[in-house]
N, C-alpha and C positions, 0 to 999 in steps of 0.2 A: 383461233383455228387457222391453221396453215392452208394455203391453196393446195388443191389436189391435182396439180399439173406437174409435168415432167420438168426438171431443171434443164436450162440451156446454159452453155458456157457464156460468160459475159465477155464477148469479143466485138470487134468492129462490125463483123458480119451480122451478129445477132442484133446489134443496135440498128444497123441498116435495114434489117427485116422487120423491125417493130412497126406496127400500124400507126398512122398519124391519128391517134386517139388518146383519150384519157383512160386511166386504168389504175388498178391496185397492183403494186409491184412488190415482190419479195426478193431481197438480195441475200444470197447464201455463201457460205464458205465452201471449200473443196469437199467437205464431208456431207454437205446438204443441210447443215444447221442454218436456220434463218438468222441472219445478222440484224436485219432491220426490214421494216415494211414502209412503204410510202404510197401516197396517192398523188397523181399528177399526169402531165402530158408525157406519154411513154417515151418518145424519142429524147426529150430533154432530160428526163430523169435517168435514163440509161446512159446517155452521153456524159452526164455529170458524174455518175458512179464510176464509169470506165476511166475517166480522167483523174478523179480525186479520191475515189473510195477504195476499199480493200476487198470488196466482194469478188468471188470467182464465178458465181453462177447467178442466174436470174430466172424468174418466172413471173407471169402477170395474168391478170384477168381484165379484159377490156370492159370499159364502162361507157354509159351513154352520154355522160357529161362530167365536168369537174365535180359537181355536187354529188353525183352518183358515185364517183370514185372515192370521195371523202366519206360517204356513208358506208361503202364497202370496208374502208379502213376502220371506221368506228365499230362496225359489226364484227370485225375480225377478233 
């Protein structure tokens, strides 16, 4: 099941606004189709996708820990 959050453009500004926390992240194309999901430290995951990935949009759900983020991904 996809996150029920509004997509944000995957830009340097969005990466800079991400909280210093773990979370479940969904990366999407320009039409809002989920390309992939990941669990990890939000700033690191977003920076990596911005530099090397092909996603145009992103949304995330903050987690309490890395383990919690991984559980959210497994439950997805």
